[in-house]
Backbone and ligand atoms as CSV (ligand in chain L), in Angstrom:
chain,resi,resn,atom,element,x,y,z
A,1,MET,N,N,0.508,23.736,13.401
A,1,MET,CA,C,1.037,22.632,14.025
A,1,MET,C,C,2.694,22.867,14.541
A,2,ASN,N,N,2.685,23.540,15.621
A,2,ASN,CA,C,4.151,23.950,16.013
A,2,ASN,C,C,4.773,23.115,16.848
A,3,GLU,N,N,5.972,22.563,16.375
A,3,GLU,CA,C,6.799,21.916,17.143
A,3,GLU,C,C,6.233,20.824,18.226
A,4,MET,N,N,5.496,19.683,17.619
A,4,MET,CA,C,4.866,18.737,18.505
A,4,MET,C,C,5.897,17.840,18.695
A,5,THR,N,N,6.015,17.004,19.490
A,5,THR,CA,C,6.826,15.788,19.829
A,5,THR,C,C,6.364,14.588,18.731
A,6,TRP,N,N,7.065,13.666,18.466
A,6,TRP,CA,C,6.737,12.624,17.794
A,6,TRP,C,C,5.336,12.026,17.981
A,7,GLU,N,N,5.098,11.991,19.435
A,7,GLU,CA,C,4.108,11.227,19.793
A,7,GLU,C,C,2.958,11.841,19.693
A,8,GLU,N,N,2.962,13.371,19.935
A,8,GLU,CA,C,1.821,14.034,19.759
A,8,GLU,C,C,1.377,14.292,18.323
A,9,LEU,N,N,2.492,14.297,17.498
A,9,LEU,CA,C,2.225,14.271,16.004
A,9,LEU,C,C,1.477,13.009,15.498
A,10,GLU,N,N,1.795,11.709,16.026
A,10,GLU,CA,C,1.440,10.535,15.637
A,10,GLU,C,C,0.085,10.452,16.229
A,11,ASN,N,N,-0.339,10.920,17.599
A,11,ASN,CA,C,-1.493,10.726,17.897
A,11,ASN,C,C,-2.673,11.482,17.205
A,12,ALA,N,N,-2.307,12.880,17.014
A,12,ALA,CA,C,-2.884,13.770,16.206
A,12,ALA,C,C,-3.475,13.247,14.665
A,13,CYS,N,N,-2.285,12.510,14.101
A,13,CYS,CA,C,-2.568,12.126,12.727
A,13,CYS,C,C,-3.535,10.716,13.102
A,14,ARG,N,N,-3.600,9.908,13.853
A,14,ARG,CA,C,-4.068,8.595,13.894
A,14,ARG,C,C,-5.533,8.971,14.361
A,15,SER,N,N,-5.699,10.156,14.857
A,15,SER,CA,C,-7.321,10.534,15.358
A,15,SER,C,C,-7.692,11.705,14.465
A,16,CYS,N,N,-6.888,11.939,13.411
A,16,CYS,CA,C,-7.331,13.103,12.578
A,16,CYS,C,C,-8.740,12.708,11.760
A,17,GLU,N,N,-9.626,13.820,11.629
A,17,GLU,CA,C,-10.623,13.829,10.725
A,17,GLU,C,C,-10.817,14.952,9.917
A,18,LYS,N,N,-9.805,15.389,9.432
A,18,LYS,CA,C,-9.818,16.682,8.624
A,18,LYS,C,C,-10.325,16.681,7.198
A,19,CYS,N,N,-10.130,15.366,6.569
A,19,CYS,CA,C,-10.937,15.082,5.445
A,19,CYS,C,C,-11.875,13.913,5.494
A,20,PRO,N,N,-12.476,13.558,4.335
A,20,PRO,CA,C,-13.423,12.420,4.418
A,20,PRO,C,C,-12.698,10.976,4.354
A,21,LEU,N,N,-11.537,11.007,3.895
A,21,LEU,CA,C,-10.811,9.703,4.048
A,21,LEU,C,C,-10.628,9.128,5.206
A,22,SER,N,N,-10.835,10.135,6.303
A,22,SER,CA,C,-10.824,9.284,7.791
A,22,SER,C,C,-11.813,8.320,8.016
A,23,ALA,N,N,-12.808,8.664,7.108
A,23,ALA,CA,C,-14.073,7.562,7.545
A,23,ALA,C,C,-13.906,6.384,6.633
A,24,THR,N,N,-13.099,6.117,5.649
A,24,THR,CA,C,-13.029,4.861,5.169
A,24,THR,C,C,-11.503,4.298,5.273
A,25,ARG,N,N,-10.756,4.956,6.255
A,25,ARG,CA,C,-9.618,4.207,6.480
A,25,ARG,C,C,-9.558,3.019,7.402
A,26,THR,N,N,-8.786,2.020,7.223
A,26,THR,CA,C,-8.637,0.986,8.253
A,26,THR,C,C,-7.507,1.263,9.337
A,27,ASN,N,N,-6.243,1.808,8.753
A,27,ASN,CA,C,-5.495,2.467,9.695
A,27,ASN,C,C,-4.855,3.754,8.902
A,28,CYS,N,N,-4.640,4.732,9.530
A,28,CYS,CA,C,-3.606,5.800,9.178
A,28,CYS,C,C,-2.369,5.437,9.068
A,29,VAL,N,N,-1.775,5.736,7.901
A,29,VAL,CA,C,-0.241,5.371,7.572
A,29,VAL,C,C,0.498,6.453,7.746
A,30,PHE,N,N,1.062,6.552,9.087
A,30,PHE,CA,C,1.560,7.792,9.428
A,30,PHE,C,C,3.378,7.834,8.860
A,31,GLY,N,N,3.815,6.703,9.069
A,31,GLY,CA,C,5.497,6.730,8.172
A,31,GLY,C,C,6.117,5.855,9.044
A,32,THR,N,N,7.217,5.413,8.464
A,32,THR,CA,C,8.058,4.482,9.204
A,32,THR,C,C,9.537,4.700,9.018
A,33,GLY,N,N,10.588,4.307,10.061
A,33,GLY,CA,C,11.866,4.322,9.591
A,33,GLY,C,C,12.397,5.141,10.834
A,34,ASN,N,N,13.663,5.601,10.412
A,34,ASN,CA,C,14.840,6.128,11.028
A,34,ASN,C,C,14.457,7.471,11.233
A,35,ARG,N,N,13.994,7.957,12.562
A,35,ARG,CA,C,13.635,9.405,12.776
A,35,ARG,C,C,14.856,10.319,12.840
A,36,GLN,N,N,16.031,9.729,12.618
A,36,GLN,CA,C,17.178,10.701,12.417
A,36,GLN,C,C,17.786,10.505,10.948
A,37,ALA,N,N,17.136,9.975,10.114
A,37,ALA,CA,C,17.501,9.720,8.711
A,37,ALA,C,C,18.007,10.863,7.974
A,38,ARG,N,N,19.126,10.662,7.191
A,38,ARG,CA,C,19.440,11.898,6.472
A,38,ARG,C,C,18.622,11.752,5.128
A,39,LEU,N,N,18.192,10.563,4.913
A,39,LEU,CA,C,17.255,10.486,3.489
A,39,LEU,C,C,16.039,10.015,4.000
A,40,MET,N,N,14.936,10.574,3.401
A,40,MET,CA,C,13.644,10.587,3.422
A,40,MET,C,C,12.878,10.342,2.118
A,41,PHE,N,N,12.180,9.449,2.060
A,41,PHE,CA,C,11.256,9.072,0.753
A,41,PHE,C,C,9.982,9.654,1.142
A,42,VAL,N,N,9.080,10.070,0.189
A,42,VAL,CA,C,7.815,10.499,0.239
A,42,VAL,C,C,7.092,10.087,-0.802
A,43,GLY,N,N,6.121,9.081,-0.669
A,43,GLY,CA,C,5.251,8.669,-1.730
A,43,GLY,C,C,3.955,9.523,-1.827
A,44,GLU,N,N,2.921,8.849,-2.450
A,44,GLU,CA,C,1.580,9.432,-2.920
A,44,GLU,C,C,0.542,9.103,-1.579
A,45,ALA,N,N,0.095,8.150,-1.476
A,45,ALA,CA,C,-0.988,7.701,-0.497
A,45,ALA,C,C,-0.794,6.054,-0.365
A,46,PRO,N,N,-1.350,5.698,1.027
A,46,PRO,CA,C,-1.490,4.401,1.068
A,46,PRO,C,C,-2.378,3.475,0.204
A,47,GLY,N,N,-1.736,2.531,-0.223
A,47,GLY,CA,C,-2.832,1.655,-0.797
A,47,GLY,C,C,-3.486,0.585,0.067
A,48,GLU,N,N,-3.913,-0.444,-0.697
A,48,GLU,CA,C,-4.859,-1.710,0.046
A,48,GLU,C,C,-3.844,-2.266,1.323
A,49,GLN,N,N,-2.543,-2.738,0.941
A,49,GLN,CA,C,-1.801,-3.279,2.041
A,49,GLN,C,C,-1.313,-2.404,3.141
A,50,GLU,N,N,-1.197,-1.152,2.821
A,50,GLU,CA,C,-0.752,0.035,3.573
A,50,GLU,C,C,-1.837,0.283,4.653
A,51,ASP,N,N,-2.871,0.440,3.925
A,51,ASP,CA,C,-4.205,0.575,4.901
A,51,ASP,C,C,-4.469,-0.522,5.693
A,52,ARG,N,N,-4.298,-1.671,5.275
A,52,ARG,CA,C,-4.592,-2.792,6.058
A,52,ARG,C,C,-3.681,-2.965,7.399
A,53,THR,N,N,-2.307,-2.604,7.110
A,53,THR,CA,C,-1.213,-2.881,8.042
A,53,THR,C,C,-0.976,-1.647,8.670
A,54,GLY,N,N,-1.105,-0.489,8.171
A,54,GLY,CA,C,-0.822,0.762,8.880
A,54,GLY,C,C,0.811,1.059,8.665
A,55,THR,N,N,1.563,0.532,7.729
A,55,THR,CA,C,2.887,0.772,7.194
A,55,THR,C,C,2.966,1.069,5.816
A,56,PRO,N,N,3.693,2.143,5.365
A,56,PRO,CA,C,3.958,2.559,4.194
A,56,PRO,C,C,4.746,1.656,3.114
A,57,PHE,N,N,4.306,1.430,1.857
A,57,PHE,CA,C,4.969,0.789,0.916
A,57,PHE,C,C,5.437,-0.779,1.640
A,58,VAL,N,N,4.269,-1.443,1.805
A,58,VAL,CA,C,4.293,-2.725,1.798
A,58,VAL,C,C,3.911,-3.748,0.946
A,59,GLY,N,N,3.155,-3.062,0.079
A,59,GLY,CA,C,2.421,-3.809,-0.985
A,59,GLY,C,C,3.509,-4.215,-2.271
A,60,ARG,N,N,2.866,-4.581,-3.335
A,60,ARG,CA,C,3.710,-4.885,-4.763
A,60,ARG,C,C,4.604,-3.912,-4.825
A,61,ALA,N,N,4.252,-2.588,-4.928
A,61,ALA,CA,C,5.166,-1.461,-5.369
A,61,ALA,C,C,6.171,-1.272,-4.143
A,62,GLY,N,N,5.823,-1.550,-2.851
A,62,GLY,CA,C,6.587,-1.413,-1.840
A,62,GLY,C,C,7.991,-2.566,-1.882
A,63,GLN,N,N,7.358,-3.750,-2.247
A,63,GLN,CA,C,8.526,-4.661,-2.427
A,63,GLN,C,C,9.389,-4.513,-3.623
A,64,LEU,N,N,8.909,-3.875,-4.689
A,64,LEU,CA,C,10.031,-3.427,-5.716
A,64,LEU,C,C,10.762,-2.298,-5.045
A,65,LEU,N,N,10.382,-1.147,-4.456
A,65,LEU,CA,C,11.034,-0.312,-3.827
A,65,LEU,C,C,12.250,-1.107,-2.850
A,66,ASP,N,N,11.856,-2.149,-2.412
A,66,ASP,CA,C,12.810,-2.454,-1.162
A,66,ASP,C,C,14.067,-3.272,-2.285
A,67,ARG,N,N,13.485,-3.917,-3.263
A,67,ARG,CA,C,14.612,-4.294,-4.214
A,67,ARG,C,C,15.449,-3.328,-4.762
A,68,PHE,N,N,15.067,-2.110,-5.224
A,68,PHE,CA,C,15.992,-1.021,-5.627
A,68,PHE,C,C,16.994,-0.382,-4.525
A,69,LEU,N,N,16.196,-0.348,-3.216
A,69,LEU,CA,C,17.025,0.048,-2.107
A,69,LEU,C,C,18.098,-1.101,-1.938
A,70,PHE,N,N,17.705,-2.348,-1.917
A,70,PHE,CA,C,18.773,-3.074,-1.854
A,70,PHE,C,C,19.980,-3.154,-2.861
A,71,ALA,N,N,19.363,-3.054,-4.000
A,71,ALA,CA,C,20.463,-2.987,-5.228
A,71,ALA,C,C,21.658,-1.830,-5.158
A,72,VAL,N,N,21.129,-0.781,-4.358
A,72,VAL,CA,C,22.022,0.470,-4.287
A,72,VAL,C,C,22.644,0.394,-2.764
A,73,ASP,N,N,22.295,-0.497,-2.049
A,73,ASP,CA,C,23.031,-0.721,-0.658
A,73,ASP,C,C,22.540,0.488,0.285
A,74,ILE,N,N,21.271,0.616,0.137
A,74,ILE,CA,C,20.623,1.587,1.192
A,74,ILE,C,C,19.713,0.532,1.930
A,75,LYS,N,N,19.911,0.771,3.275
A,75,LYS,CA,C,18.950,-0.100,4.176
A,75,LYS,C,C,17.442,0.692,4.599
A,76,ARG,N,N,16.563,0.047,4.277
A,76,ARG,CA,C,15.350,0.621,4.764
A,76,ARG,C,C,15.344,1.230,5.968
A,77,GLU,N,N,15.909,0.439,6.912
A,77,GLU,CA,C,15.625,0.774,8.314
A,77,GLU,C,C,16.719,2.193,8.394
A,78,ASP,N,N,17.259,2.624,7.724
A,78,ASP,CA,C,18.126,3.798,7.896
A,78,ASP,C,C,17.443,5.084,7.220
A,79,VAL,N,N,16.348,4.557,6.545
A,79,VAL,CA,C,15.775,5.942,5.866
A,79,VAL,C,C,14.395,6.100,6.635
A,80,TYR,N,N,13.602,7.281,6.283
A,80,TYR,CA,C,12.294,7.474,6.648
A,80,TYR,C,C,11.431,7.399,5.543
A,81,ILE,N,N,10.200,6.754,5.591
A,81,ILE,CA,C,9.547,6.753,4.322
A,81,ILE,C,C,8.156,7.020,4.841
A,82,ALA,N,N,7.297,8.125,4.203
A,82,ALA,CA,C,6.110,8.698,4.551
A,82,ALA,C,C,5.293,8.902,3.152
A,83,ASN,N,N,4.237,9.338,3.289
A,83,ASN,CA,C,3.385,9.529,2.086
A,83,ASN,C,C,2.827,11.072,2.099
A,84,ILE,N,N,2.488,11.664,1.164
A,84,ILE,CA,C,1.713,12.939,1.051
A,84,ILE,C,C,0.366,13.020,1.659
A,85,LEU,N,N,-0.452,11.881,1.520
A,85,LEU,CA,C,-1.788,11.396,2.362
A,85,LEU,C,C,-1.279,10.398,3.153
A,86,LYS,N,N,-1.884,10.368,4.506
A,86,LYS,CA,C,-1.752,9.387,5.357
A,86,LYS,C,C,-2.818,8.302,5.404
A,87,CYS,N,N,-4.041,8.682,4.643
A,87,CYS,CA,C,-5.292,7.824,4.687
A,87,CYS,C,C,-5.347,7.435,3.011
A,88,ARG,N,N,-5.749,5.987,2.811
A,88,ARG,CA,C,-6.100,5.564,1.470
A,88,ARG,C,C,-7.314,5.995,0.893
A,89,PRO,N,N,-7.016,6.798,-0.462
A,89,PRO,CA,C,-8.140,7.198,-1.418
A,89,PRO,C,C,-8.689,5.830,-1.774
A,90,PRO,N,N,-10.056,5.921,-1.941
A,90,PRO,CA,C,-10.947,4.918,-2.463
A,90,PRO,C,C,-10.330,4.375,-3.877
A,91,LYS,N,N,-10.322,2.966,-3.942
A,91,LYS,CA,C,-9.752,2.462,-5.108
A,91,LYS,C,C,-8.322,3.080,-5.701
A,92,ASN,N,N,-7.698,3.514,-4.602
A,92,ASN,CA,C,-6.293,4.140,-4.767
A,92,ASN,C,C,-6.250,5.126,-6.064
A,93,ARG,N,N,-7.379,6.101,-6.079
A,93,ARG,CA,C,-7.443,7.114,-7.010
A,93,ARG,C,C,-6.353,8.202,-6.459
A,94,ASP,N,N,-6.129,9.205,-7.724
A,94,ASP,CA,C,-5.205,10.121,-7.366
A,94,ASP,C,C,-5.788,11.340,-6.063
A,95,PRO,N,N,-4.797,11.307,-5.155
A,95,PRO,CA,C,-5.472,12.420,-3.984
A,95,PRO,C,C,-6.169,13.626,-4.628
A,96,LEU,N,N,-7.093,14.142,-3.956
A,96,LEU,CA,C,-7.585,15.464,-4.286
A,96,LEU,C,C,-6.770,16.441,-3.697
A,97,PRO,N,N,-6.538,17.529,-4.433
A,97,PRO,CA,C,-5.941,18.992,-3.712
A,97,PRO,C,C,-6.517,19.294,-2.499
A,98,THR,N,N,-7.817,19.102,-2.401
A,98,THR,CA,C,-8.214,19.333,-0.698
A,98,THR,C,C,-7.799,18.306,0.364
A,99,GLU,N,N,-7.700,17.088,-0.139
A,99,GLU,CA,C,-6.906,16.114,0.707
A,99,GLU,C,C,-5.691,16.407,0.968
A,100,GLU,N,N,-4.873,16.660,-0.083
A,100,GLU,CA,C,-3.535,16.900,0.147
A,100,GLU,C,C,-3.212,18.058,1.125
A,101,ASP,N,N,-4.353,19.486,0.664
A,101,ASP,CA,C,-4.033,20.515,1.652
A,101,ASP,C,C,-4.439,20.151,3.202
A,102,ALA,N,N,-5.179,19.323,3.398
A,102,ALA,CA,C,-5.727,18.866,4.780
A,102,ALA,C,C,-4.579,18.002,5.581
A,103,CYS,N,N,-3.863,17.497,4.449
A,103,CYS,CA,C,-2.781,16.427,5.296
A,103,CYS,C,C,-1.245,16.908,5.172
A,104,ILE,N,N,-0.879,17.930,4.306
A,104,ILE,CA,C,0.273,18.104,4.238
A,104,ILE,C,C,1.140,18.750,5.477
A,105,ASP,N,N,0.390,19.201,6.401
A,105,ASP,CA,C,1.204,19.570,7.791
A,105,ASP,C,C,1.824,18.406,8.653
A,106,TYR,N,N,1.130,17.436,8.300
A,106,TYR,CA,C,1.696,16.275,8.945
A,106,TYR,C,C,3.069,15.963,8.473
A,107,LEU,N,N,3.024,16.050,7.231
A,107,LEU,CA,C,4.403,15.602,6.548
A,107,LEU,C,C,5.291,16.999,6.868
A,108,ARG,N,N,4.938,17.961,6.740
A,108,ARG,CA,C,5.923,19.097,6.988
A,108,ARG,C,C,6.500,19.079,8.471
A,109,ALA,N,N,5.696,18.494,9.444
A,109,ALA,CA,C,6.078,18.388,10.899
A,109,ALA,C,C,6.869,17.222,10.878
A,110,GLN,N,N,6.551,16.149,10.172
A,110,GLN,CA,C,7.726,14.918,10.129
A,110,GLN,C,C,9.080,15.667,9.782
A,111,VAL,N,N,9.103,16.299,8.592
A,111,VAL,CA,C,10.332,16.860,8.040
A,111,VAL,C,C,11.039,17.684,8.671
A,112,ARG,N,N,10.137,18.403,9.764
A,112,ARG,CA,C,10.872,19.429,10.630
A,112,ARG,C,C,11.621,18.486,11.865
A,113,LEU,N,N,10.809,17.362,12.066
A,113,LEU,CA,C,11.355,16.489,13.146
A,113,LEU,C,C,12.578,15.852,12.933
A,114,ILE,N,N,12.470,15.429,11.724
A,114,ILE,CA,C,13.700,14.399,10.959
A,114,ILE,C,C,14.720,15.390,10.733
A,115,ARG,N,N,14.794,16.418,9.950
A,115,ARG,CA,C,15.574,17.328,9.504
A,115,ARG,C,C,16.622,16.546,8.555
A,116,PRO,N,N,15.885,15.828,7.528
A,116,PRO,CA,C,16.963,15.099,6.619
A,116,PRO,C,C,17.579,15.837,5.645
A,117,LYS,N,N,18.779,15.134,5.227
A,117,LYS,CA,C,19.679,16.237,4.250
A,117,LYS,C,C,18.885,16.095,2.711
A,118,MET,N,N,18.225,15.113,2.513
A,118,MET,CA,C,17.841,14.571,1.206
A,118,MET,C,C,16.349,14.158,1.093
A,119,ILE,N,N,15.264,14.603,0.340
A,119,ILE,CA,C,13.976,14.004,0.199
A,119,ILE,C,C,13.815,13.769,-1.076
A,120,VAL,N,N,13.526,12.523,-1.331
A,120,VAL,CA,C,13.139,11.922,-2.687
A,120,VAL,C,C,11.780,11.559,-2.761
A,121,CYS,N,N,11.221,12.253,-3.905
A,121,CYS,CA,C,9.923,12.078,-3.958
A,121,CYS,C,C,9.613,10.723,-4.864
A,122,LEU,N,N,8.814,9.953,-4.264
A,122,LEU,CA,C,8.223,8.756,-5.400
A,122,LEU,C,C,7.093,9.031,-6.146
A,123,GLY,N,N,7.180,9.343,-7.297
A,123,GLY,CA,C,6.339,9.652,-8.234
A,123,GLY,C,C,6.018,11.186,-8.480
A,124,ARG,N,N,5.129,11.055,-9.585
A,124,ARG,CA,C,4.620,12.590,-9.988
A,124,ARG,C,C,3.859,13.261,-8.856
A,125,ILE,N,N,3.139,12.730,-8.134
A,125,ILE,CA,C,2.194,13.229,-7.286
A,125,ILE,C,C,2.892,13.876,-6.218
A,126,ALA,N,N,3.869,13.339,-5.686
A,126,ALA,CA,C,4.577,13.924,-4.510
A,126,ALA,C,C,5.571,14.757,-5.105
A,127,ALA,N,N,6.265,14.583,-6.179
A,127,ALA,CA,C,7.021,15.694,-6.978
A,127,ALA,C,C,6.116,17.107,-7.184
A,128,MET,N,N,5.129,16.934,-7.721
A,128,MET,CA,C,4.225,17.923,-7.941
A,128,MET,C,C,4.054,18.724,-6.861
A,129,ARG,N,N,3.827,18.077,-5.550
A,129,ARG,CA,C,3.325,18.841,-4.519
A,129,ARG,C,C,4.548,19.458,-3.755
A,130,LEU,N,N,5.689,18.712,-3.769
A,130,LEU,CA,C,6.831,18.999,-3.121
A,130,LEU,C,C,8.068,19.785,-3.821
A,131,ILE,N,N,8.097,19.706,-5.168
A,131,ILE,CA,C,8.901,20.097,-6.101
A,131,ILE,C,C,8.694,21.485,-6.726
A,132,SER,N,N,7.549,20.987,-7.427
A,132,SER,CA,C,6.814,21.971,-8.622
A,132,SER,C,C,5.681,21.738,-8.967
A,133,PRO,N,N,4.545,22.526,-9.070
A,133,PRO,CA,C,3.462,21.942,-9.377
A,133,PRO,C,C,3.488,21.581,-10.938
A,134,ASP,N,N,4.450,22.019,-11.742
A,134,ASP,CA,C,4.435,21.707,-13.122
A,134,ASP,C,C,5.501,20.486,-13.446
A,135,TYR,N,N,5.708,19.859,-12.311
A,135,TYR,CA,C,6.801,18.869,-12.372
A,135,TYR,C,C,6.505,17.797,-13.603
A,136,LYS,N,N,7.593,17.439,-14.554
A,136,LYS,CA,C,7.287,16.403,-15.445
A,136,LYS,C,C,8.074,15.142,-14.815
A,137,ILE,N,N,7.655,14.362,-14.575
A,137,ILE,CA,C,8.314,13.015,-14.112
A,137,ILE,C,C,9.261,12.561,-15.156
A,138,THR,N,N,8.705,12.362,-16.235
A,138,THR,CA,C,9.388,11.474,-17.451
A,138,THR,C,C,10.643,12.412,-17.710
A,139,LYS,N,N,10.607,13.649,-17.775
A,139,LYS,CA,C,11.690,14.655,-18.382
A,139,LYS,C,C,12.408,14.908,-16.996
A,140,GLN,N,N,12.043,14.801,-15.755
A,140,GLN,CA,C,12.616,15.585,-14.719
A,140,GLN,C,C,13.344,14.521,-13.850
A,141,HIS,N,N,12.782,13.232,-13.612
A,141,HIS,CA,C,13.457,12.353,-12.682
A,141,HIS,C,C,14.607,12.233,-12.632
A,142,GLY,N,N,15.268,12.286,-11.441
A,142,GLY,CA,C,16.757,12.228,-11.230
A,142,GLY,C,C,17.377,13.515,-11.148
A,143,GLU,N,N,16.627,14.568,-11.601
A,143,GLU,CA,C,17.490,16.101,-11.440
A,143,GLU,C,C,17.540,16.540,-9.969
A,144,TRP,N,N,18.514,17.136,-9.422
A,144,TRP,CA,C,18.568,17.401,-8.269
A,144,TRP,C,C,18.414,18.995,-7.957
A,145,VAL,N,N,17.552,19.313,-7.155
A,145,VAL,CA,C,17.048,20.699,-6.804
A,145,VAL,C,C,17.313,21.008,-5.141
A,146,GLU,N,N,17.671,22.333,-4.879
A,146,GLU,CA,C,17.693,22.588,-3.650
A,146,GLU,C,C,16.438,23.268,-3.346
A,147,ARG,N,N,15.627,23.064,-2.053
A,147,ARG,CA,C,14.395,23.635,-1.684
A,147,ARG,C,C,14.549,23.597,-0.273
A,148,GLY,N,N,14.732,25.061,0.076
A,148,GLY,CA,C,14.359,25.230,1.634
A,148,GLY,C,C,15.627,24.366,2.505
A,149,GLY,N,N,16.867,24.459,1.832
A,149,GLY,CA,C,17.850,23.756,2.588
A,149,GLY,C,C,18.004,22.124,2.529
A,150,PHE,N,N,17.116,21.794,1.651
A,150,PHE,CA,C,17.156,20.274,1.427
A,150,PHE,C,C,17.511,20.037,0.033
A,151,LEU,N,N,18.305,18.998,-0.223
A,151,LEU,CA,C,18.537,18.406,-1.478
A,151,LEU,C,C,17.269,17.504,-1.951
A,152,MET,N,N,16.898,17.807,-3.140
A,152,MET,CA,C,15.606,17.007,-3.635
A,152,MET,C,C,15.490,16.275,-4.894
A,153,THR,N,N,14.986,15.558,-5.201
A,153,THR,CA,C,14.807,15.000,-6.399
A,153,THR,C,C,13.335,13.941,-6.343
A,154,ALA,N,N,13.207,13.424,-7.587
A,154,ALA,CA,C,12.015,12.702,-7.677
A,154,ALA,C,C,12.540,11.528,-8.502
A,155,VAL,N,N,11.901,10.341,-8.348
A,155,VAL,CA,C,12.218,8.952,-8.904
A,155,VAL,C,C,10.709,8.346,-9.689
A,156,TYR,N,N,10.843,7.873,-10.684
A,156,TYR,CA,C,9.527,6.932,-10.867
A,156,TYR,C,C,8.981,6.455,-9.727
A,157,HIS,N,N,7.600,6.153,-9.796
A,157,HIS,CA,C,6.834,5.664,-8.777
A,157,HIS,C,C,7.029,4.232,-8.846
A,158,PRO,N,N,7.262,3.331,-7.736
A,158,PRO,CA,C,7.484,1.942,-8.157
A,158,PRO,C,C,6.238,1.151,-8.761
A,159,ALA,N,N,5.080,1.732,-8.559
A,159,ALA,CA,C,3.857,1.201,-9.192
A,159,ALA,C,C,3.725,1.491,-10.737
A,160,ALA,N,N,4.608,2.577,-11.090
A,160,ALA,CA,C,4.771,2.795,-12.557
A,160,ALA,C,C,5.739,2.008,-13.166
A,161,LEU,N,N,6.605,1.453,-12.389
A,161,LEU,CA,C,7.794,0.532,-13.013
A,161,LEU,C,C,7.043,-0.868,-12.961
A,162,LEU,N,N,6.090,-1.104,-12.350
A,162,LEU,CA,C,5.324,-2.480,-12.070
A,162,LEU,C,C,4.495,-2.496,-13.676
A,163,ARG,N,N,4.132,-1.364,-13.996
A,163,ARG,CA,C,3.388,-1.235,-15.280
A,163,ARG,C,C,4.216,-0.992,-16.649
A,164,ASP,N,N,5.321,-0.457,-16.366
A,164,ASP,CA,C,6.275,-0.351,-17.527
A,164,ASP,C,C,7.878,-0.866,-17.058
A,165,PRO,N,N,7.802,-2.007,-16.924
A,165,PRO,CA,C,9.313,-2.387,-16.553
A,165,PRO,C,C,10.544,-1.829,-17.437
A,166,ARG,N,N,10.218,-1.351,-18.558
A,166,ARG,CA,C,11.424,-0.731,-19.527
A,166,ARG,C,C,11.934,0.668,-18.510
A,167,LYS,N,N,11.368,1.056,-17.499
A,167,LYS,CA,C,11.865,2.271,-16.807
A,167,LYS,C,C,12.560,1.788,-15.779
A,168,ASN,N,N,12.695,0.447,-15.657
A,168,ASN,CA,C,13.566,-0.105,-14.479
A,168,ASN,C,C,15.330,0.577,-14.562
A,169,GLU,N,N,15.679,0.555,-15.625
A,169,GLU,CA,C,16.930,1.060,-15.892
A,169,GLU,C,C,17.372,2.545,-15.577
A,170,GLU,N,N,16.430,3.142,-15.942
A,170,GLU,CA,C,16.367,4.506,-15.453
A,170,GLU,C,C,16.121,4.625,-14.033
A,171,MET,N,N,15.332,3.808,-13.510
A,171,MET,CA,C,15.091,4.054,-11.891
A,171,MET,C,C,16.454,3.574,-11.097
A,172,LEU,N,N,17.182,2.538,-11.865
A,172,LEU,CA,C,18.489,2.081,-11.195
A,172,LEU,C,C,19.492,3.316,-11.187
A,173,ALA,N,N,19.346,3.880,-12.341
A,173,ALA,CA,C,20.442,5.077,-12.571
A,173,ALA,C,C,20.152,5.948,-11.400
A,174,ASP,N,N,19.035,6.470,-11.201
A,174,ASP,CA,C,18.396,7.541,-10.251
A,174,ASP,C,C,18.747,7.041,-8.658
A,175,MET,N,N,18.553,6.046,-8.490
A,175,MET,CA,C,18.939,5.340,-7.364
A,175,MET,C,C,20.439,5.410,-6.880
A,176,GLU,N,N,21.109,5.029,-7.766
A,176,GLU,CA,C,22.490,5.108,-7.721
A,176,GLU,C,C,22.906,6.570,-7.357
A,177,SER,N,N,22.407,7.642,-8.132
A,177,SER,CA,C,22.649,9.047,-7.657
A,177,SER,C,C,22.208,9.275,-6.439
A,178,ILE,N,N,21.202,8.807,-5.946
A,178,ILE,CA,C,20.798,9.155,-4.690
A,178,ILE,C,C,21.741,8.488,-3.645
A,179,LYS,N,N,22.193,7.199,-3.878
A,179,LYS,CA,C,23.248,6.633,-2.928
A,179,LYS,C,C,24.569,7.306,-2.983
A,180,ALA,N,N,24.915,7.728,-4.290
A,180,ALA,CA,C,26.058,8.565,-4.223
A,180,ALA,C,C,25.955,9.902,-3.415
A,181,LYS,N,N,24.943,10.650,-3.701
A,181,LYS,CA,C,24.852,12.072,-2.825
A,181,LYS,C,C,24.744,11.746,-1.571
A,182,LEU,N,N,24.102,10.531,-1.235
A,182,LEU,CA,C,23.912,10.338,0.401
A,182,LEU,C,C,25.432,9.974,1.112
A,183,ASP,N,N,26.330,9.383,0.405
A,183,ASP,CA,C,27.147,9.204,0.787
A,183,ASP,C,C,28.386,10.362,0.737
A,184,GLU,N,N,27.837,11.513,0.065
A,184,GLU,CA,C,28.665,12.732,0.185
A,184,GLU,C,C,27.958,13.652,1.393
A,185,THR,N,N,26.923,13.196,1.740
A,185,THR,CA,C,26.384,14.262,2.975
A,185,THR,C,C,26.888,13.869,4.284
A,186,TYR,N,N,27.900,13.226,4.447
A,186,TYR,CA,C,28.265,12.920,5.740
A,186,TYR,C,C,29.163,13.878,6.229
L,1,LIG,N1,N,2.031,3.898,-2.925
L,1,LIG,C1,C,2.484,4.998,-2.499
L,1,LIG,O1,O,2.603,5.950,-2.817
L,1,LIG,N2,N,2.614,4.893,-1.092
L,1,LIG,C2,C,2.344,3.521,-0.375
L,1,LIG,O2,O,2.458,3.688,0.873
L,1,LIG,C3,C,2.196,2.601,-1.236
L,1,LIG,C4,C,1.855,2.542,-2.577
């Protein structure tokens, strides 16, 4: 996928049939936000609300993410948000490696077009794909690494916080660190 325009990339993604998830999607969830963002968030895969609306992180987990963004004064419209998979896995099961392999070039192309300074993985699945296959989210969340010229970190997936609100405090600390780094990158 060499240097497509945004329009070409989005059209290719919306008509994609590279994996079986295309057969069960309502909408391809391409990604939203500022295409010149310095900060990009990458989640796992669309859920039910995202599949219905075509927009990432609009369900309960997305609303919790919005609250954390607000808490550290990052505007959602200033960042770009996408997922590893653009189509919803049935019953929100974990993405299969074959599905990730089929889909990952769309994300790579988005990153090339945006050229963000920072990429934040939302949850274990994105961190294992983008930072390290043996990433341990409980131990390593909030640690910063440099990969291919990008500053990268991972935070808990907001859905994990809904299941275990005791993690909220660590999430807030990680989000504060992200905001501080963001302010440094001007
Ligand atoms: N969870 C994700 O990982 N991505 C979304 O877009 C919504 C929920």
